[in-house]
DOPAVEX-979432 format. One record per atom (N, C-alpha, C, O): atom name; x, y, z; residue in one letter. Coordinates in Angstrom, 2 decimals. Example, Ala and Ser with C-alpha at 12.3 -4.5 7.8 and 13.67 -1.06 7.14 Angstrom:
+-------+---------+---------+---------+-------+
! dolum !      px !      py !      pz ! guvex !
+-------+---------+---------+---------+-------+
!     N !   13.19 !   -5.69 !    7.80 !     A !
!    CA !   12.30 !   -4.50 !    7.80 !     A !
!     C !   13.20 !   -3.30 !    7.80 !     A !
!     O !   14.24 !   -3.32 !    8.46 !     A !
!     N !   12.85 !   -2.25 !    7.08 !     S !
!    CA !   13.67 !   -1.06 !    7.14 !     S !
!     C !   12.90 !    0.03 !    7.87 !     S !
!     O !   13.41 !    1.14 !    8.04 !     S !
+-------+---------+---------+---------+-------+
***
This chain:
+-------+---------+---------+---------+-------+
! dolum !      px !      py !      pz ! guvex !
+-------+---------+---------+---------+-------+
!     N !   36.38 !   58.99 !  -16.24 !     X !
!    CA !   36.47 !   57.54 !  -16.18 !     X !
!     C !   35.86 !   56.90 !  -17.42 !     X !
!     O !   36.37 !   55.91 !  -17.93 !     X !
!     N !   34.77 !   57.48 !  -17.91 !     X !
!    CA !   34.10 !   56.91 !  -19.08 !     X !
!     C !   35.02 !   56.94 !  -20.30 !     X !
!     O !   35.00 !   56.00 !  -21.10 !     X !
!     N !   35.81 !   57.99 !  -20.46 !     X !
!    CA !   36.74 !   58.06 !  -21.59 !     X !
!     C !   37.79 !   56.96 !  -21.52 !     X !
!     O !   38.18 !   56.41 !  -22.55 !     X !
!     N !   38.24 !   56.63 !  -20.32 !     X !
!    CA !   39.23 !   55.56 !  -20.17 !     X !
!     C !   38.63 !   54.23 !  -20.63 !     X !
!     O !   39.32 !   53.44 !  -21.28 !     X !
!     N !   37.37 !   53.98 !  -20.29 !     X !
!    CA !   36.71 !   52.75 !  -20.75 !     X !
!     C !   36.52 !   52.75 !  -22.25 !     X !
!     O !   36.71 !   51.73 !  -22.91 !     X !
!     N !   36.16 !   53.91 !  -22.80 !     X !
!    CA !   35.97 !   54.01 !  -24.25 !     X !
!     C !   37.27 !   53.73 !  -24.99 !     X !
!     O !   37.25 !   53.16 !  -26.08 !     X !
!     N !   38.39 !   54.11 !  -24.42 !     X !
!    CA !   39.68 !   53.87 !  -25.06 !     X !
!     C !   40.07 !   52.40 !  -24.99 !     X !
!     O !   40.80 !   51.92 !  -25.86 !     X !
!     N !   39.61 !   51.68 !  -23.97 !     X !
!    CA !   40.00 !   50.27 !  -23.79 !     X !
!     C !   39.07 !   49.30 !  -24.51 !     X !
!     O !   39.48 !   48.19 !  -24.83 !     X !
!     N !   37.84 !   49.70 !  -24.76 !     X !
!    CA !   36.86 !   48.78 !  -25.33 !     X !
!     C !   36.26 !   49.35 !  -26.61 !     X !
!     O !   36.15 !   50.57 !  -26.78 !     X !
!     N !   35.88 !   48.45 !  -27.50 !     X !
!    CA !   35.08 !   48.83 !  -28.66 !     X !
!     C !   33.88 !   47.89 !  -28.69 !     X !
!     O !   33.95 !   46.76 !  -28.21 !     X !
!     N !   32.80 !   48.36 !  -29.26 !     X !
!    CA !   31.62 !   47.52 !  -29.44 !     X !
!     C !   31.59 !   47.04 !  -30.88 !     X !
!     O !   31.79 !   47.83 !  -31.81 !     X !
!     N !   31.34 !   45.77 !  -31.05 !     X !
!    CA !   31.23 !   45.18 !  -32.38 !     X !
!     C !   29.83 !   44.59 !  -32.47 !     X !
!     O !   29.40 !   43.86 !  -31.58 !     X !
!     N !   29.14 !   44.90 !  -33.54 !     X !
!    CA !   27.80 !   44.32 !  -33.71 !     X !
!     C !   27.65 !   43.82 !  -35.14 !     X !
!     O !   28.25 !   44.34 !  -36.08 !     X !
!     N !   26.82 !   42.80 !  -35.28 !     X !
!    CA !   26.52 !   42.26 !  -36.60 !     X !
!     C !   25.14 !   41.61 !  -36.53 !     X !
!     O !   24.73 !   41.10 !  -35.48 !     X !
!     N !   24.44 !   41.63 !  -37.65 !     X !
!    CA !   23.08 !   41.07 !  -37.64 !     X !
!     C !   23.09 !   39.54 !  -37.68 !     X !
!     O !   23.92 !   38.93 !  -38.34 !     X !
!     N !   22.16 !   38.96 !  -36.96 !     X !
!    CA !   21.94 !   37.51 !  -36.96 !     X !
!     C !   20.43 !   37.30 !  -37.16 !     X !
!     O !   19.61 !   37.90 !  -36.48 !     X !
!     N !   20.10 !   36.45 !  -38.09 !     X !
!    CA !   18.68 !   36.17 !  -38.32 !     X !
!     C !   18.10 !   35.43 !  -37.12 !     X !
!     O !   18.74 !   34.57 !  -36.53 !     X !
!     N !   16.88 !   35.79 !  -36.78 !     X !
!    CA !   16.20 !   35.17 !  -35.64 !     X !
!     C !   16.07 !   33.65 !  -35.80 !     X !
!     O !   16.14 !   32.91 !  -34.82 !     X !
!     N !   15.87 !   33.20 !  -37.04 !     X !
!    CA !   15.70 !   31.76 !  -37.23 !     X !
!     C !   16.98 !   30.98 !  -36.94 !     X !
!     O !   16.93 !   29.80 !  -36.61 !     X !
!     N !   18.13 !   31.65 !  -37.05 !     X !
!    CA !   19.40 !   30.99 !  -36.70 !     X !
!     C !   19.44 !   30.75 !  -35.19 !     X !
!     O !   19.78 !   29.65 !  -34.74 !     X !
!     N !   19.09 !   31.78 !  -34.42 !     X !
!    CA !   19.05 !   31.59 !  -32.96 !     X !
!     C !   18.02 !   30.54 !  -32.58 !     X !
!     O !   18.24 !   29.74 !  -31.67 !     X !
!     N !   16.89 !   30.53 !  -33.28 !     X !
!    CA !   15.86 !   29.53 !  -33.00 !     X !
!     C !   16.40 !   28.12 !  -33.31 !     X !
!     O !   16.15 !   27.19 !  -32.55 !     X !
!     N !   17.12 !   27.98 !  -34.41 !     X !
!    CA !   17.70 !   26.67 !  -34.76 !     X !
!     C !   18.71 !   26.22 !  -33.71 !     X !
!     O !   18.81 !   25.03 !  -33.40 !     X !
!     N !   19.45 !   27.18 !  -33.17 !     X !
!    CA !   20.44 !   26.87 !  -32.14 !     X !
!     C !   19.80 !   26.65 !  -30.77 !     X !
!     O !   20.44 !   26.14 !  -29.84 !     X !
!     N !   18.54 !   27.05 !  -30.65 !     X !
!    CA !   17.83 !   27.00 !  -29.37 !     X !
!     C !   18.58 !   27.80 !  -28.30 !     X !
!     O !   18.75 !   27.37 !  -27.16 !     X !
!     N !   19.02 !   28.99 !  -28.73 !     X !
!    CA !   19.75 !   29.89 !  -27.82 !     X !
!     C !   19.12 !   31.27 !  -27.87 !     X !
!     O !   18.56 !   31.68 !  -28.89 !     X !
!     N !   19.23 !   31.96 !  -26.75 !     X !
!    CA !   18.83 !   33.36 !  -26.78 !     X !
!     C !   20.06 !   34.20 !  -27.13 !     X !
!     O !   21.16 !   33.68 !  -27.30 !     X !
!     N !   19.85 !   35.50 !  -27.22 !     X !
!    CA !   20.92 !   36.41 !  -27.63 !     X !
!     C !   22.13 !   36.32 !  -26.71 !     X !
!     O !   23.27 !   36.27 !  -27.19 !     X !
!     N !   21.91 !   36.29 !  -25.40 !     X !
!    CA !   23.03 !   36.25 !  -24.45 !     X !
!     C !   23.83 !   34.95 !  -24.55 !     X !
!     O !   25.06 !   34.97 !  -24.48 !     X !
!     N !   23.12 !   33.83 !  -24.70 !     X !
!    CA !   23.83 !   32.54 !  -24.86 !     X !
!     C !   24.66 !   32.54 !  -26.14 !     X !
!     O !   25.79 !   32.06 !  -26.16 !     X !
!     N !   24.07 !   33.09 !  -27.20 !     X !
!    CA !   24.77 !   33.16 !  -28.48 !     X !
!     C !   26.04 !   34.00 !  -28.36 !     X !
!     O !   27.09 !   33.62 !  -28.87 !     X !
!     N !   25.94 !   35.14 !  -27.69 !     X !
!    CA !   27.10 !   36.01 !  -27.51 !     X !
!     C !   28.19 !   35.28 !  -26.73 !     X !
!     O !   29.36 !   35.34 !  -27.10 !     X !
!     N !   27.81 !   34.59 !  -25.65 !     X !
!    CA !   28.80 !   33.82 !  -24.87 !     X !
!     C !   29.48 !   32.76 !  -25.73 !     X !
!     O !   30.70 !   32.58 !  -25.67 !     X !
!     N !   28.68 !   32.07 !  -26.54 !     X !
!    CA !   29.25 !   31.03 !  -27.42 !     X !
!     C !   30.18 !   31.63 !  -28.47 !     X !
!     O !   31.25 !   31.07 !  -28.75 !     X !
!     N !   29.79 !   32.75 !  -29.04 !     X !
!    CA !   30.63 !   33.41 !  -30.05 !     X !
!     C !   31.95 !   33.86 !  -29.43 !     X !
!     O !   33.01 !   33.67 !  -30.02 !     X !
!     N !   31.89 !   34.45 !  -28.25 !     X !
!    CA !   33.11 !   34.91 !  -27.59 !     X !
!     C !   34.02 !   33.74 !  -27.24 !     X !
!     O !   35.23 !   33.81 !  -27.45 !     X !
!     N !   33.45 !   32.64 !  -26.71 !     X !
!    CA !   34.28 !   31.48 !  -26.39 !     X !
!     C !   34.87 !   30.87 !  -27.66 !     X !
!     O !   36.06 !   30.55 !  -27.70 !     X !
!     N !   34.05 !   30.72 !  -28.68 !     X !
!    CA !   34.54 !   30.13 !  -29.94 !     X !
!     C !   35.63 !   30.97 !  -30.57 !     X !
!     O !   36.61 !   30.45 !  -31.09 !     X !
!     N !   35.46 !   32.28 !  -30.52 !     X !
!    CA !   36.48 !   33.18 !  -31.06 !     X !
!     C !   37.77 !   33.08 !  -30.26 !     X !
!     O !   38.86 !   33.03 !  -30.82 !     X !
!     N !   37.64 !   33.07 !  -28.94 !     X !
!    CA !   38.82 !   32.94 !  -28.08 !     X !
!     C !   39.55 !   31.64 !  -28.36 !     X !
!     O !   40.77 !   31.62 !  -28.45 !     X !
!     N !   38.80 !   30.56 !  -28.50 !     X !
!    CA !   39.39 !   29.25 !  -28.78 !     X !
!     C !   40.10 !   29.26 !  -30.13 !     X !
!     O !   41.22 !   28.75 !  -30.25 !     X !
!     N !   39.47 !   29.84 !  -31.14 !     X !
!    CA !   40.07 !   29.92 !  -32.47 !     X !
!     C !   41.40 !   30.67 !  -32.44 !     X !
!     O !   42.40 !   30.20 !  -32.97 !     X !
!     N !   41.39 !   31.84 !  -31.81 !     X !
!    CA !   42.62 !   32.65 !  -31.77 !     X !
!     C !   43.69 !   32.01 !  -30.89 !     X !
!     O !   44.88 !   32.17 !  -31.15 !     X !
!     N !   43.29 !   31.28 !  -29.85 !     X !
!    CA !   44.24 !   30.56 !  -29.02 !     X !
!     C !   44.87 !   29.42 !  -29.81 !     X !
!     O !   46.09 !   29.22 !  -29.77 !     X !
!     N !   44.04 !   28.66 !  -30.53 !     X !
!    CA !   44.56 !   27.56 !  -31.37 !     X !
!     C !   45.54 !   28.06 !  -32.42 !     X !
!     O !   46.55 !   27.42 !  -32.70 !     X !
!     N !   45.23 !   29.23 !  -33.00 !     X !
!    CA !   46.10 !   29.81 !  -34.03 !     X !
!     C !   47.33 !   30.49 !  -33.44 !     X !
!     O !   48.19 !   30.99 !  -34.16 !     X !
!     N !   47.39 !   30.49 !  -32.10 !     X !
!    CA !   48.48 !   31.12 !  -31.36 !     X !
!     C !   48.53 !   32.64 !  -31.59 !     X !
!     O !   49.60 !   33.26 !  -31.54 !     X !
!     N !   47.36 !   33.21 !  -31.84 !     X !
!    CA !   47.26 !   34.66 !  -31.98 !     X !
!     C !   46.99 !   35.31 !  -30.62 !     X !
!     O !   47.29 !   36.48 !  -30.42 !     X !
!     N !   46.42 !   34.53 !  -29.69 !     X !
!    CA !   46.19 !   35.00 !  -28.33 !     X !
!     C !   46.81 !   34.01 !  -27.35 !     X !
!     O !   46.76 !   32.80 !  -27.55 !     X !
!     N !   47.38 !   34.55 !  -26.29 !     X !
!    CA !   47.87 !   33.70 !  -25.20 !     X !
!     C !   46.67 !   33.10 !  -24.48 !     X !
!     O !   45.53 !   33.50 !  -24.70 !     X !
!     N !   46.93 !   32.15 !  -23.63 !     X !
!    CA !   45.87 !   31.53 !  -22.83 !     X !
!     C !   45.14 !   32.59 !  -22.01 !     X !
!     O !   43.91 !   32.59 !  -21.93 !     X !
!     N !   45.90 !   33.49 !  -21.40 !     X !
!    CA !   45.30 !   34.53 !  -20.57 !     X !
!     C !   44.44 !   35.49 !  -21.36 !     X !
!     O !   43.35 !   35.86 !  -20.93 !     X !
!     N !   44.92 !   35.91 !  -22.53 !     X !
!    CA !   44.16 !   36.84 !  -23.37 !     X !
!     C !   42.93 !   36.15 !  -23.96 !     X !
!     O !   41.88 !   36.77 !  -24.10 !     X !
!     N !   43.05 !   34.87 !  -24.31 !     X !
!    CA !   41.90 !   34.12 !  -24.81 !     X !
!     C !   40.83 !   34.02 !  -23.72 !     X !
!     O !   39.64 !   34.19 !  -23.99 !     X !
!     N !   41.26 !   33.75 !  -22.50 !     X !
!    CA !   40.33 !   33.69 !  -21.37 !     X !
!     C !   39.63 !   35.03 !  -21.20 !     X !
!     O !   38.42 !   35.09 !  -20.98 !     X !
!     N !   40.40 !   36.10 !  -21.30 !     X !
!    CA !   39.84 !   37.45 !  -21.16 !     X !
!     C !   38.80 !   37.71 !  -22.25 !     X !
!     O !   37.72 !   38.23 !  -21.96 !     X !
!     N !   39.11 !   37.36 !  -23.49 !     X !
!    CA !   38.17 !   37.56 !  -24.59 !     X !
!     C !   36.88 !   36.78 !  -24.35 !     X !
!     O !   35.79 !   37.29 !  -24.61 !     X !
!     N !   37.01 !   35.57 !  -23.84 !     X !
!    CA !   35.84 !   34.73 !  -23.59 !     X !
!     C !   35.06 !   35.17 !  -22.36 !     X !
!     O !   33.94 !   34.71 !  -22.14 !     X !
!     N !   35.65 !   36.05 !  -21.55 !     X !
!    CA !   34.98 !   36.52 !  -20.34 !     X !
!     C !   35.15 !   35.60 !  -19.15 !     X !
!     O !   34.32 !   35.57 !  -18.25 !     X !
!     N !   36.25 !   34.84 !  -19.15 !     X !
!    CA !   36.53 !   33.89 !  -18.08 !     X !
!     C !   37.80 !   34.29 !  -17.34 !     X !
!     O !   38.68 !   34.95 !  -17.90 !     X !
!     N !   37.88 !   33.88 !  -16.08 !     X !
!    CA !   39.16 !   33.89 !  -15.38 !     X !
!     C !   40.00 !   32.80 !  -16.03 !     X !
!     O !   39.46 !   31.85 !  -16.60 !     X !
!     N !   41.31 !   32.93 !  -15.95 !     X !
!    CA !   42.20 !   31.98 !  -16.63 !     X !
!     C !   41.93 !   30.53 !  -16.23 !     X !
!     O !   41.83 !   29.66 !  -17.10 !     X !
!     N !   41.81 !   30.27 !  -14.95 !     X !
!    CA !   41.56 !   28.90 !  -14.47 !     X !
!     C !   40.21 !   28.39 !  -14.95 !     X !
!     O !   40.08 !   27.22 !  -15.33 !     X !
!     N !   39.20 !   29.24 !  -14.94 !     X !
!    CA !   37.87 !   28.84 !  -15.42 !     X !
!     C !   37.91 !   28.52 !  -16.92 !     X !
!     O !   37.23 !   27.60 !  -17.37 !     X !
!     N !   38.70 !   29.29 !  -17.68 !     X !
!    CA !   38.84 !   29.04 !  -19.11 !     X !
!     C !   39.52 !   27.68 !  -19.34 !     X !
!     O !   39.10 !   26.92 !  -20.21 !     X !
!     N !   40.54 !   27.39 !  -18.56 !     X !
!    CA !   41.23 !   26.10 !  -18.67 !     X !
!     C !   40.24 !   24.97 !  -18.38 !     X !
!     O !   40.21 !   23.96 !  -19.09 !     X !
!     N !   39.43 !   25.13 !  -17.33 !     X !
!    CA !   38.44 !   24.10 !  -16.99 !     X !
!     C !   37.39 !   23.95 !  -18.10 !     X !
!     O !   36.96 !   22.83 !  -18.39 !     X !
!     N !   36.99 !   25.06 !  -18.71 !     X !
!    CA !   36.03 !   25.01 !  -19.82 !     X !
!     C !   36.66 !   24.28 !  -21.01 !     X !
!     O !   35.99 !   23.47 !  -21.66 !     X !
!     N !   37.92 !   24.55 !  -21.30 !     X !
!    CA !   38.60 !   23.84 !  -22.38 !     X !
!     C !   38.60 !   22.34 !  -22.11 !     X !
!     O !   38.33 !   21.54 !  -23.01 !     X !
!     N !   38.89 !   21.97 !  -20.88 !     X !
!    CA !   38.92 !   20.55 !  -20.52 !     X !
!     C !   37.53 !   19.91 !  -20.67 !     X !
!     O !   37.42 !   18.80 !  -21.19 !     X !
!     N !   36.49 !   20.61 !  -20.24 !     X !
!    CA !   35.12 !   20.09 !  -20.38 !     X !
!     C !   34.74 !   19.91 !  -21.84 !     X !
!     O !   34.00 !   18.99 !  -22.20 !     X !
!     N !   35.26 !   20.80 !  -22.69 !     X !
!    CA !   34.96 !   20.74 !  -24.12 !     X !
!     C !   35.86 !   19.75 !  -24.86 !     X !
!     O !   35.72 !   19.55 !  -26.06 !     X !
!     N !   36.80 !   19.13 !  -24.13 !     X !
!    CA !   37.71 !   18.17 !  -24.75 !     X !
!     C !   38.80 !   18.82 !  -25.58 !     X !
!     O !   39.39 !   18.19 !  -26.46 !     X !
!     N !   39.08 !   20.08 !  -25.30 !     X !
!    CA !   40.11 !   20.83 !  -26.02 !     X !
!     C !   41.43 !   20.74 !  -25.27 !     X !
!     O !   41.45 !   20.85 !  -24.04 !     X !
!     N !   42.53 !   20.54 !  -25.98 !     X !
!    CA !   43.83 !   20.53 !  -25.29 !     X !
!     C !   44.17 !   21.92 !  -24.77 !     X !
!     O !   43.99 !   22.92 !  -25.47 !     X !
!     N !   44.66 !   21.97 !  -23.56 !     X !
!    CA !   45.06 !   23.25 !  -22.99 !     X !
!     C !   46.40 !   23.67 !  -23.57 !     X !
!     O !   46.60 !   24.82 !  -23.96 !     X !
!     N !   47.31 !   22.72 !  -23.64 !     X !
!    CA !   48.62 !   22.98 !  -24.22 !     X !
!     C !   48.79 !   22.02 !  -25.38 !     X !
!     O !   48.87 !   20.81 !  -25.18 !     X !
!     N !   48.85 !   22.54 !  -26.58 !     X !
!    CA !   48.90 !   21.72 !  -27.79 !     X !
!     C !   50.16 !   22.08 !  -28.57 !     X !
!     O !   50.13 !   22.85 !  -29.52 !     X !
!     N !   51.28 !   21.49 !  -28.13 !     X !
!    CA !   52.57 !   21.80 !  -28.73 !     X !
!     C !   52.87 !   20.87 !  -29.89 !     X !
!     O !   52.48 !   19.70 !  -29.88 !     X !
!     N !   53.55 !   21.40 !  -30.90 !     X !
!    CA !   54.05 !   20.55 !  -31.98 !     X !
!     C !   55.26 !   19.78 !  -31.47 !     X !
!     O !   55.82 !   20.11 !  -30.43 !     X !
!     N !   55.65 !   18.75 !  -32.21 !     X !
!    CA !   56.84 !   17.98 !  -31.83 !     X !
!     C !   58.07 !   18.87 !  -31.75 !     X !
!     O !   58.89 !   18.72 !  -30.85 !     X !
!     N !   58.20 !   19.80 !  -32.69 !     X !
!    CA !   59.35 !   20.70 !  -32.69 !     X !
!     C !   59.35 !   21.59 !  -31.45 !     X !
!     O !   60.39 !   21.81 !  -30.84 !     X !
!     N !   58.18 !   22.11 !  -31.09 !     X !
!    CA !   58.10 !   22.95 !  -29.89 !     X !
!     C !   58.48 !   22.17 !  -28.64 !     X !
!     O !   59.18 !   22.69 !  -27.77 !     X !
!     N !   58.05 !   20.93 !  -28.55 !     X !
!    CA !   58.42 !   20.09 !  -27.40 !     X !
!     C !   59.92 !   19.85 !  -27.38 !     X !
!     O !   60.56 !   19.94 !  -26.33 !     X !
!     N !   60.49 !   19.54 !  -28.55 !     X !
!    CA !   61.95 !   19.34 !  -28.64 !     X !
!     C !   62.69 !   20.60 !  -28.20 !     X !
!     O !   63.68 !   20.51 !  -27.47 !     X !
!     N !   62.21 !   21.77 !  -28.63 !     X !
!    CA !   62.84 !   23.04 !  -28.25 !     X !
!     C !   62.76 !   23.27 !  -26.75 !     X !
!     O !   63.72 !   23.73 !  -26.13 !     X !
!     N !   61.61 !   22.95 !  -26.17 !     X !
!    CA !   61.43 !   23.13 !  -24.72 !     X !
!     C !   62.42 !   22.26 !  -23.95 !     X !
!     O !   63.06 !   22.72 !  -23.01 !     X !
!     N !   62.53 !   20.99 !  -24.36 !     X !
!    CA !   63.47 !   20.09 !  -23.67 !     X !
!     C !   64.92 !   20.50 !  -23.90 !     X !
!     O !   65.75 !   20.38 !  -23.00 !     X !
!     N !   65.22 !   20.98 !  -25.10 !     X !
!    CA !   66.59 !   21.44 !  -25.38 !     X !
!     C !   66.93 !   22.64 !  -24.51 !     X !
!     O !   68.03 !   22.73 !  -23.97 !     X !
!     N !   65.98 !   23.56 !  -24.37 !     X !
!    CA !   66.20 !   24.72 !  -23.50 !     X !
!     C !   66.36 !   24.29 !  -22.04 !     X !
!     O !   67.20 !   24.83 !  -21.32 !     X !
!     N !   65.56 !   23.31 !  -21.62 !     X !
!    CA !   65.64 !   22.84 !  -20.23 !     X !
!     C !   66.98 !   22.19 !  -19.94 !     X !
!     O !   67.51 !   22.32 !  -18.83 !     X !
!     N !   67.52 !   21.49 !  -20.91 !     X !
!    CA !   68.82 !   20.83 !  -20.72 !     X !
!     C !   69.94 !   21.85 !  -20.53 !     X !
!     O !   70.94 !   21.56 !  -19.88 !     X !
!     N !   69.77 !   23.03 !  -21.10 !     X !
!    CA !   70.80 !   24.06 !  -20.99 !     X !
!     C !   70.80 !   24.73 !  -19.63 !     X !
!     O !   71.75 !   25.43 !  -19.28 !     X !
!     N !   69.76 !   24.54 !  -18.87 !     X !
!    CA !   69.67 !   25.17 !  -17.54 !     X !
!     C !   70.57 !   24.55 !  -16.57 !     X !
!     O !   70.62 !   24.97 !  -15.41 !     X !
+-------+---------+---------+---------+-------+
***
């Protein structure tokens, strides 16, 4: 079972100066949660991750991630005008 987990996950680590955490008034665990959420949001905005995968990266259930986005004032669905036009054009063909 451990090998299956090793194949699915990798550990990433990088150094952070203690004074940065002190400036943020966060402990290590809070910082990790913020980094994961911020990374998930970035990749979701860039359309590199789906909503579900972004939620997974952030460590949230999909609905909880949507609620977190709303609390943060982030759009859940941020379509360009062209994407909206394409969606309506596709819907008209149905």
